[in-house]
C-alpha positions as protocol buffer text, in pm:
chain_id: "A"
residue {
  index: 1
  type: UNK
  ca { x: 4371 y: 11312 z: 1344 }
}
residue {
  index: 2
  type: UNK
  ca { x: 4204 y: 11342 z: 1674 }
}
residue {
  index: 3
  type: UNK
  ca { x: 4196 y: 10969 z: 1882 }
}
residue {
  index: 4
  type: UNK
  ca { x: 3861 y: 10826 z: 1858 }
}
residue {
  index: 5
  type: UNK
  ca { x: 3713 y: 10791 z: 2230 }
}
residue {
  index: 6
  type: UNK
  ca { x: 3438 y: 10573 z: 2350 }
}
residue {
  index: 7
  type: UNK
  ca { x: 3177 y: 10725 z: 2618 }
}
residue {
  index: 8
  type: UNK
  ca { x: 3106 y: 10634 z: 2866 }
}
residue {
  index: 9
  type: UNK
  ca { x: 3422 y: 10479 z: 2948 }
}
residue {
  index: 10
  type: UNK
  ca { x: 3383 y: 10087 z: 3056 }
}
residue {
  index: 11
  type: UNK
  ca { x: 3381 y: 9965 z: 3370 }
}
residue {
  index: 12
  type: UNK
  ca { x: 3718 y: 9867 z: 3517 }
}
residue {
  index: 13
  type: UNK
  ca { x: 3739 y: 9487 z: 3560 }
}
residue {
  index: 14
  type: UNK
  ca { x: 3901 y: 9302 z: 3876 }
}
residue {
  index: 15
  type: UNK
  ca { x: 4234 y: 9128 z: 3777 }
}
residue {
  index: 16
  type: UNK
  ca { x: 4230 y: 8767 z: 3904 }
}
residue {
  index: 17
  type: UNK
  ca { x: 4408 y: 8691 z: 4213 }
}
residue {
  index: 18
  type: UNK
  ca { x: 4780 y: 8627 z: 4115 }
}
residue {
  index: 19
  type: UNK
  ca { x: 4899 y: 8301 z: 4316 }
}
residue {
  index: 20
  type: UNK
  ca { x: 5265 y: 8323 z: 4418 }
}
residue {
  index: 21
  type: UNK
  ca { x: 5530 y: 8148 z: 4208 }
}
residue {
  index: 22
  type: UNK
  ca { x: 5579 y: 7802 z: 4385 }
}
residue {
  index: 23
  type: UNK
  ca { x: 5325 y: 7843 z: 4612 }
}
residue {
  index: 24
  type: UNK
  ca { x: 5129 y: 7493 z: 4701 }
}
residue {
  index: 25
  type: UNK
  ca { x: 4772 y: 7506 z: 4669 }
}
residue {
  index: 26
  type: UNK
  ca { x: 4574 y: 7251 z: 4905 }
}
residue {
  index: 27
  type: UNK
  ca { x: 4348 y: 7047 z: 4691 }
}
residue {
  index: 28
  type: UNK
  ca { x: 4218 y: 6786 z: 4954 }
}
residue {
  index: 29
  type: UNK
  ca { x: 4289 y: 6742 z: 5327 }
}
residue {
  index: 30
  type: UNK
  ca { x: 4186 y: 6431 z: 5554 }
}
residue {
  index: 31
  type: UNK
  ca { x: 4151 y: 6335 z: 5898 }
}
residue {
  index: 32
  type: UNK
  ca { x: 4191 y: 5963 z: 5912 }
}
residue {
  index: 33
  type: UNK
  ca { x: 4244 y: 5688 z: 6150 }
}
residue {
  index: 34
  type: UNK
  ca { x: 4637 y: 5739 z: 6103 }
}
residue {
  index: 35
  type: UNK
  ca { x: 4644 y: 6127 z: 6100 }
}
residue {
  index: 36
  type: UNK
  ca { x: 4605 y: 6418 z: 5869 }
}
residue {
  index: 37
  type: UNK
  ca { x: 4693 y: 6345 z: 5489 }
}
residue {
  index: 38
  type: UNK
  ca { x: 4691 y: 6639 z: 5262 }
}
residue {
  index: 39
  type: UNK
  ca { x: 4716 y: 6642 z: 4862 }
}
residue {
  index: 40
  type: UNK
  ca { x: 4865 y: 6965 z: 4761 }
}
residue {
  index: 41
  type: UNK
  ca { x: 4953 y: 7096 z: 4401 }
}
residue {
  index: 42
  type: UNK
  ca { x: 5264 y: 7300 z: 4328 }
}
residue {
  index: 43
  type: UNK
  ca { x: 5311 y: 7422 z: 3971 }
}
residue {
  index: 44
  type: UNK
  ca { x: 5263 y: 7114 z: 3762 }
}
residue {
  index: 45
  type: UNK
  ca { x: 5324 y: 6874 z: 4029 }
}
residue {
  index: 46
  type: UNK
  ca { x: 5161 y: 6707 z: 4351 }
}
residue {
  index: 47
  type: UNK
  ca { x: 5272 y: 6638 z: 4692 }
}
residue {
  index: 48
  type: UNK
  ca { x: 5132 y: 6390 z: 4950 }
}
residue {
  index: 49
  type: UNK
  ca { x: 5177 y: 6531 z: 5303 }
}
residue {
  index: 50
  type: UNK
  ca { x: 5126 y: 6299 z: 5611 }
}
residue {
  index: 51
  type: UNK
  ca { x: 5087 y: 6451 z: 5949 }
}
residue {
  index: 52
  type: UNK
  ca { x: 5275 y: 6767 z: 5863 }
}
residue {
  index: 53
  type: UNK
  ca { x: 5569 y: 6597 z: 5690 }
}
residue {
  index: 54
  type: UNK
  ca { x: 5670 y: 6573 z: 5345 }
}
residue {
  index: 55
  type: UNK
  ca { x: 5619 y: 6236 z: 5226 }
}
residue {
  index: 56
  type: UNK
  ca { x: 5639 y: 6214 z: 4841 }
}
residue {
  index: 57
  type: UNK
  ca { x: 5603 y: 6442 z: 4484 }
}
residue {
  index: 58
  type: UNK
  ca { x: 5562 y: 6394 z: 4115 }
}
residue {
  index: 59
  type: UNK
  ca { x: 5869 y: 6581 z: 4045 }
}
residue {
  index: 60
  type: UNK
  ca { x: 6113 y: 6275 z: 4017 }
}
residue {
  index: 61
  type: UNK
  ca { x: 6005 y: 5925 z: 4020 }
}
residue {
  index: 62
  type: UNK
  ca { x: 6346 y: 5747 z: 3960 }
}
residue {
  index: 63
  type: UNK
  ca { x: 6368 y: 5563 z: 4282 }
}
residue {
  index: 64
  type: UNK
  ca { x: 5989 y: 5424 z: 4294 }
}
residue {
  index: 65
  type: UNK
  ca { x: 6034 y: 5295 z: 3923 }
}
residue {
  index: 66
  type: UNK
  ca { x: 6402 y: 5142 z: 4054 }
}
residue {
  index: 67
  type: UNK
  ca { x: 6230 y: 4978 z: 4305 }
}
residue {
  index: 68
  type: UNK
  ca { x: 6008 y: 4778 z: 4091 }
}
residue {
  index: 69
  type: UNK
  ca { x: 6287 y: 4718 z: 3826 }
}
residue {
  index: 70
  type: UNK
  ca { x: 6568 y: 4590 z: 4058 }
}
residue {
  index: 71
  type: UNK
  ca { x: 6313 y: 4374 z: 4194 }
}
residue {
  index: 72
  type: UNK
  ca { x: 6215 y: 4240 z: 3866 }
}
residue {
  index: 73
  type: UNK
  ca { x: 6605 y: 4168 z: 3782 }
}
residue {
  index: 74
  type: UNK
  ca { x: 6653 y: 4023 z: 4087 }
}
residue {
  index: 75
  type: UNK
  ca { x: 6426 y: 3734 z: 4042 }
}
residue {
  index: 76
  type: UNK
  ca { x: 6533 y: 3383 z: 3899 }
}
residue {
  index: 77
  type: UNK
  ca { x: 6581 y: 3381 z: 3532 }
}
residue {
  index: 78
  type: UNK
  ca { x: 6285 y: 3203 z: 3359 }
}
residue {
  index: 79
  type: UNK
  ca { x: 6034 y: 3264 z: 3591 }
}
residue {
  index: 80
  type: UNK
  ca { x: 5713 y: 3331 z: 3429 }
}
residue {
  index: 81
  type: UNK
  ca { x: 5435 y: 3607 z: 3538 }
}
residue {
  index: 82
  type: UNK
  ca { x: 5552 y: 3676 z: 3854 }
}
residue {
  index: 83
  type: UNK
  ca { x: 5353 y: 3807 z: 4113 }
}
residue {
  index: 84
  type: UNK
  ca { x: 5418 y: 4166 z: 4283 }
}
residue {
  index: 85
  type: UNK
  ca { x: 5284 y: 4322 z: 4588 }
}
residue {
  index: 86
  type: UNK
  ca { x: 5334 y: 4694 z: 4597 }
}
residue {
  index: 87
  type: UNK
  ca { x: 5308 y: 4844 z: 4981 }
}
residue {
  index: 88
  type: UNK
  ca { x: 5183 y: 5181 z: 4943 }
}
residue {
  index: 89
  type: UNK
  ca { x: 5030 y: 5389 z: 4668 }
}
residue {
  index: 90
  type: UNK
  ca { x: 5204 y: 5713 z: 4697 }
}
residue {
  index: 91
  type: UNK
  ca { x: 5162 y: 5914 z: 4387 }
}
residue {
  index: 92
  type: UNK
  ca { x: 5145 y: 5582 z: 4195 }
}
residue {
  index: 93
  type: UNK
  ca { x: 5491 y: 5588 z: 4020 }
}
residue {
  index: 94
  type: UNK
  ca { x: 5565 y: 5207 z: 4136 }
}
residue {
  index: 95
  type: UNK
  ca { x: 5217 y: 5105 z: 4022 }
}
residue {
  index: 96
  type: UNK
  ca { x: 5238 y: 5265 z: 3685 }
}
residue {
  index: 97
  type: UNK
  ca { x: 5625 y: 5132 z: 3642 }
}
residue {
  index: 98
  type: UNK
  ca { x: 5476 y: 4767 z: 3713 }
}
residue {
  index: 99
  type: UNK
  ca { x: 5205 y: 4785 z: 3453 }
}
residue {
  index: 100
  type: UNK
  ca { x: 5432 y: 4915 z: 3182 }
}
residue {
  index: 101
  type: UNK
  ca { x: 5652 y: 4606 z: 3243 }
}
residue {
  index: 102
  type: UNK
  ca { x: 5452 y: 4284 z: 3070 }
}
residue {
  index: 103
  type: UNK
  ca { x: 5664 y: 4053 z: 3246 }
}
residue {
  index: 104
  type: UNK
  ca { x: 5481 y: 4126 z: 3566 }
}
residue {
  index: 105
  type: UNK
  ca { x: 5204 y: 3863 z: 3640 }
}
residue {
  index: 106
  type: UNK
  ca { x: 4931 y: 3978 z: 3937 }
}
residue {
  index: 107
  type: UNK
  ca { x: 4983 y: 4353 z: 4057 }
}
residue {
  index: 108
  type: UNK
  ca { x: 4866 y: 4385 z: 4391 }
}
residue {
  index: 109
  type: UNK
  ca { x: 4879 y: 4727 z: 4569 }
}
residue {
  index: 110
  type: UNK
  ca { x: 4819 y: 4769 z: 4952 }
}
residue {
  index: 111
  type: UNK
  ca { x: 4727 y: 5098 z: 5044 }
}
residue {
  index: 112
  type: UNK
  ca { x: 4599 y: 5189 z: 5426 }
}
residue {
  index: 113
  type: UNK
  ca { x: 4492 y: 5539 z: 5343 }
}
residue {
  index: 114
  type: UNK
  ca { x: 4132 y: 5588 z: 5182 }
}
residue {
  index: 115
  type: UNK
  ca { x: 4209 y: 5951 z: 5075 }
}
residue {
  index: 116
  type: UNK
  ca { x: 4511 y: 5818 z: 4865 }
}
residue {
  index: 117
  type: UNK
  ca { x: 4307 y: 5556 z: 4735 }
}
residue {
  index: 118
  type: UNK
  ca { x: 4016 y: 5807 z: 4649 }
}
residue {
  index: 119
  type: UNK
  ca { x: 4259 y: 6073 z: 4475 }
}
residue {
  index: 120
  type: UNK
  ca { x: 4394 y: 5814 z: 4239 }
}
residue {
  index: 121
  type: UNK
  ca { x: 4041 y: 5643 z: 4158 }
}
residue {
  index: 122
  type: UNK
  ca { x: 3841 y: 5973 z: 4143 }
}
residue {
  index: 123
  type: UNK
  ca { x: 4063 y: 6251 z: 4156 }
}
residue {
  index: 124
  type: UNK
  ca { x: 4352 y: 6444 z: 4055 }
}
residue {
  index: 125
  type: UNK
  ca { x: 4615 y: 6181 z: 4053 }
}
residue {
  index: 126
  type: UNK
  ca { x: 4418 y: 5981 z: 3818 }
}
residue {
  index: 127
  type: UNK
  ca { x: 4564 y: 6141 z: 3538 }
}
residue {
  index: 128
  type: UNK
  ca { x: 4889 y: 5945 z: 3640 }
}
residue {
  index: 129
  type: UNK
  ca { x: 4745 y: 5625 z: 3769 }
}
residue {
  index: 130
  type: UNK
  ca { x: 4430 y: 5584 z: 3549 }
}
residue {
  index: 131
  type: UNK
  ca { x: 4577 y: 5364 z: 3282 }
}
residue {
  index: 132
  type: UNK
  ca { x: 4737 y: 5145 z: 3493 }
}
residue {
  index: 133
  type: UNK
  ca { x: 4440 y: 5070 z: 3746 }
}
residue {
  index: 134
  type: UNK
  ca { x: 4271 y: 5002 z: 3407 }
}
residue {
  index: 135
  type: UNK
  ca { x: 4516 y: 4672 z: 3364 }
}
residue {
  index: 136
  type: UNK
  ca { x: 4344 y: 4384 z: 3451 }
}
residue {
  index: 137
  type: UNK
  ca { x: 4630 y: 4261 z: 3657 }
}
residue {
  index: 138
  type: UNK
  ca { x: 4621 y: 4505 z: 3888 }
}
residue {
  index: 139
  type: UNK
  ca { x: 4426 y: 4591 z: 4196 }
}
residue {
  index: 140
  type: UNK
  ca { x: 4423 y: 4761 z: 4530 }
}
residue {
  index: 141
  type: UNK
  ca { x: 4395 y: 4651 z: 4877 }
}
residue {
  index: 142
  type: UNK
  ca { x: 4252 y: 4893 z: 5093 }
}
residue {
  index: 143
  type: UNK
  ca { x: 4412 y: 4757 z: 5415 }
}
residue {
  index: 144
  type: UNK
  ca { x: 4684 y: 4799 z: 5662 }
}
residue {
  index: 145
  type: UNK
  ca { x: 5029 y: 4674 z: 5495 }
}
residue {
  index: 146
  type: UNK
  ca { x: 5158 y: 4476 z: 5836 }
}
residue {
  index: 147
  type: UNK
  ca { x: 4830 y: 4361 z: 5891 }
}
residue {
  index: 148
  type: UNK
  ca { x: 4801 y: 4211 z: 5546 }
}
residue {
  index: 149
  type: UNK
  ca { x: 5171 y: 4062 z: 5565 }
}
residue {
  index: 150
  type: UNK
  ca { x: 5059 y: 3913 z: 5919 }
}
residue {
  index: 151
  type: UNK
  ca { x: 4743 y: 3759 z: 5837 }
}
residue {
  index: 152
  type: UNK
  ca { x: 4720 y: 3666 z: 5472 }
}
residue {
  index: 153
  type: UNK
  ca { x: 4798 y: 3352 z: 5311 }
}
residue {
  index: 154
  type: UNK
  ca { x: 4914 y: 3450 z: 4964 }
}
residue {
  index: 155
  type: UNK
  ca { x: 5276 y: 3451 z: 4853 }
}
residue {
  index: 156
  type: UNK
  ca { x: 5416 y: 3657 z: 4620 }
}
residue {
  index: 157
  type: UNK
  ca { x: 5758 y: 3637 z: 4392 }
}
residue {
  index: 158
  type: UNK
  ca { x: 5819 y: 4023 z: 4509 }
}
residue {
  index: 159
  type: UNK
  ca { x: 5755 y: 4234 z: 4782 }
}
residue {
  index: 160
  type: UNK
  ca { x: 5816 y: 4594 z: 4635 }
}
residue {
  index: 161
  type: UNK
  ca { x: 5765 y: 4848 z: 4986 }
}
residue {
  index: 162
  type: UNK
  ca { x: 5748 y: 5221 z: 4959 }
}
residue {
  index: 163
  type: UNK
  ca { x: 5634 y: 5302 z: 5304 }
}
residue {
  index: 164
  type: UNK
  ca { x: 5661 y: 5623 z: 5485 }
}
residue {
  index: 165
  type: UNK
  ca { x: 6023 y: 5756 z: 5463 }
}
residue {
  index: 166
  type: UNK
  ca { x: 6166 y: 5418 z: 5480 }
}
residue {
  index: 167
  type: UNK
  ca { x: 6309 y: 5207 z: 5803 }
}
residue {
  index: 168
  type: UNK
  ca { x: 6520 y: 5482 z: 5980 }
}
residue {
  index: 169
  type: UNK
  ca { x: 6262 y: 5738 z: 5966 }
}
residue {
  index: 170
  type: UNK
  ca { x: 5920 y: 5718 z: 6009 }
}
residue {
  index: 171
  type: UNK
  ca { x: 5628 y: 5972 z: 6065 }
}
residue {
  index: 172
  type: UNK
  ca { x: 5326 y: 5770 z: 6120 }
}
residue {
  index: 173
  type: UNK
  ca { x: 5235 y: 5552 z: 6387 }
}
residue {
  index: 174
  type: UNK
  ca { x: 5245 y: 5189 z: 6341 }
}
residue {
  index: 175
  type: UNK
  ca { x: 5493 y: 5193 z: 6025 }
}
residue {
  index: 176
  type: UNK
  ca { x: 5784 y: 5123 z: 6197 }
}
residue {
  index: 177
  type: UNK
  ca { x: 5674 y: 4794 z: 6292 }
}
residue {
  index: 178
  type: UNK
  ca { x: 5692 y: 4675 z: 5928 }
}
residue {
  index: 179
  type: UNK
  ca { x: 6074 y: 4751 z: 5964 }
}
residue {
  index: 180
  type: UNK
  ca { x: 6114 y: 4536 z: 6290 }
}
residue {
  index: 181
  type: UNK
  ca { x: 6227 y: 4167 z: 6325 }
}
residue {
  index: 182
  type: UNK
  ca { x: 5892 y: 4068 z: 6339 }
}
residue {
  index: 183
  type: UNK
  ca { x: 5776 y: 4281 z: 6036 }
}
residue {
  index: 184
  type: UNK
  ca { x: 6091 y: 4123 z: 5852 }
}
residue {
  index: 185
  type: UNK
  ca { x: 5973 y: 3783 z: 5968 }
}
residue {
  index: 186
  type: UNK
  ca { x: 5625 y: 3826 z: 5808 }
}
residue {
  index: 187
  type: UNK
  ca { x: 5774 y: 3957 z: 5485 }
}
residue {
  index: 188
  type: UNK
  ca { x: 6033 y: 3660 z: 5449 }
}
residue {
  index: 189
  type: UNK
  ca { x: 5681 y: 3448 z: 5508 }
}
residue {
  index: 190
  type: UNK
  ca { x: 5503 y: 3600 z: 5221 }
}
residue {
  index: 191
  type: UNK
  ca { x: 5762 y: 3557 z: 4955 }
}
residue {
  index: 192
  type: UNK
  ca { x: 5792 y: 3226 z: 4719 }
}
residue {
  index: 193
  type: UNK
  ca { x: 6128 y: 3059 z: 4749 }
}
residue {
  index: 194
  type: UNK
  ca { x: 6366 y: 3283 z: 4544 }
}
residue {
  index: 195
  type: UNK
  ca { x: 6158 y: 3589 z: 4590 }
}
residue {
  index: 196
  type: UNK
  ca { x: 6274 y: 3940 z: 4613 }
}
residue {
  index: 197
  type: UNK
  ca { x: 6224 y: 4182 z: 4900 }
}
residue {
  index: 198
  type: UNK
  ca { x: 6286 y: 4546 z: 4789 }
}
residue {
  index: 199
  type: UNK
  ca { x: 6242 y: 4834 z: 5009 }
}
residue {
  index: 200
  type: UNK
  ca { x: 6276 y: 5236 z: 4952 }
}
residue {
  index: 201
  type: UNK
  ca { x: 6430 y: 5433 z: 5185 }
}
residue {
  index: 202
  type: UNK
  ca { x: 6530 y: 5787 z: 5177 }
}
residue {
  index: 203
  type: UNK
  ca { x: 6891 y: 5719 z: 5312 }
}
residue {
  index: 204
  type: UNK
  ca { x: 7092 y: 5443 z: 5284 }
}
residue {
  index: 205
  type: UNK
  ca { x: 7059 y: 5196 z: 5618 }
}
residue {
  index: 206
  type: UNK
  ca { x: 7361 y: 5001 z: 5705 }
}
residue {
  index: 207
  type: UNK
  ca { x: 7187 y: 4898 z: 6025 }
}
residue {
  index: 208
  type: UNK
  ca { x: 6873 y: 4794 z: 5765 }
}
residue {
  index: 209
  type: UNK
  ca { x: 7095 y: 4563 z: 5582 }
}
residue {
  index: 210
  type: UNK
  ca { x: 7203 y: 4385 z: 5877 }
}
residue {
  index: 211
  type: UNK
  ca { x: 6842 y: 4343 z: 6018 }
}
residue {
  index: 212
  type: UNK
  ca { x: 6770 y: 4187 z: 5662 }
}
residue {
  index: 213
  type: UNK
  ca { x: 7034 y: 3918 z: 5734 }
}
residue {
  index: 214
  type: UNK
  ca { x: 6914 y: 3891 z: 6046 }
}
residue {
  index: 215
  type: UNK
  ca { x: 6574 y: 3795 z: 5938 }
}
residue {
  index: 216
  type: UNK
  ca { x: 6721 y: 3532 z: 5736 }
}
residue {
  index: 217
  type: UNK
  ca { x: 6724 y: 3717 z: 5405 }
}
residue {
  index: 218
  type: UNK
  ca { x: 7012 y: 3639 z: 5142 }
}
residue {
  index: 219
  type: UNK
  ca { x: 7215 y: 3825 z: 4915 }
}
residue {
  index: 220
  type: UNK
  ca { x: 7145 y: 4189 z: 5056 }
}
residue {
  index: 221
  type: UNK
  ca { x: 7295 y: 4477 z: 4880 }
}
residue {
  index: 222
  type: UNK
  ca { x: 7116 y: 4859 z: 4843 }
}
residue {
  index: 223
  type: UNK
  ca { x: 7117 y: 5041 z: 4504 }
}
residue {
  index: 224
  type: UNK
  ca { x: 7102 y: 5418 z: 4504 }
}
residue {
  index: 225
  type: UNK
  ca { x: 6933 y: 5689 z: 4307 }
}
residue {
  index: 226
  type: UNK
  ca { x: 7187 y: 5979 z: 4238 }
}
residue {
  index: 227
  type: UNK
  ca { x: 7096 y: 6305 z: 4329 }
}
residue {
  index: 228
  type: UNK
  ca { x: 7244 y: 6679 z: 4252 }
}
residue {
  index: 229
  type: UNK
  ca { x: 7272 y: 6739 z: 4641 }
}
residue {
  index: 230
  type: UNK
  ca { x: 7216 y: 6558 z: 4989 }
}
residue {
  index: 231
  type: UNK
  ca { x: 7192 y: 6229 z: 5091 }
}
residue {
  index: 232
  type: UNK
  ca { x: 7058 y: 5985 z: 4801 }
}
residue {
  index: 233
  type: UNK
  ca { x: 6729 y: 5786 z: 4794 }
}
residue {
  index: 234
  type: UNK
  ca { x: 6802 y: 5418 z: 4804 }
}
residue {
  index: 235
  type: UNK
  ca { x: 6644 y: 5074 z: 4743 }
}
residue {
  index: 236
  type: UNK
  ca { x: 6710 y: 4764 z: 4951 }
}
residue {
  index: 237
  type: UNK
  ca { x: 6704 y: 4443 z: 4791 }
}
residue {
  index: 238
  type: UNK
  ca { x: 6716 y: 4105 z: 4953 }
}
residue {
  index: 239
  type: UNK
  ca { x: 6631 y: 3737 z: 4860 }
}
residue {
  index: 240
  type: UNK
  ca { x: 6454 y: 3451 z: 5007 }
}
residue {
  index: 241
  type: UNK
  ca { x: 6634 y: 3121 z: 4975 }
}
residue {
  index: 242
  type: UNK
  ca { x: 6520 y: 2900 z: 4712 }
}
């Protein structure tokens, strides 16, 4: 039996472009008052790049969740509906963790990059933080964290700060002032008696632990997040005396 043929032959179709495995795709790029911020997609994950330096991605949120959980665990027993200020929206993991915990009362996020706020409210990161932002306890302040801590009269039971890469390595101008003696004094003033300061860092910092003690904090300690290789992420914890 002969094969059936079709004539004329169909026009060949152009194959779609093949994306290199693991290659990041830029979803948005913004130039703002603090430099360039970029949102990239790599496979199923998102990355935030600031001034050409990698800040964070959505591949592993354990340390961001620890930032919230450790602060809550360190609060005095019996404190009801504690308020928390989250410094830095990032990819949203800390906000989401706080909203998942019914014991938190008011949840305030301070984020100075309008682009990051937009990516969460109306952009790709909505799929991570959308339900948390819809929580009536949660709200975003679009302002600089250092300015807010210096000028507000609000007090919080917990300050959970995830700014830049931590106290020993900042890539965005002005962020280092948060970890200075003056910045830590503002953090101390904004806490209620017995309140908790939790600071995320890309690496342990004995010098920062001493800076916390010098700023009048007590109960200074560090919790690590184990990693497969390299230096672990950490959360520095400190208490304002009751």
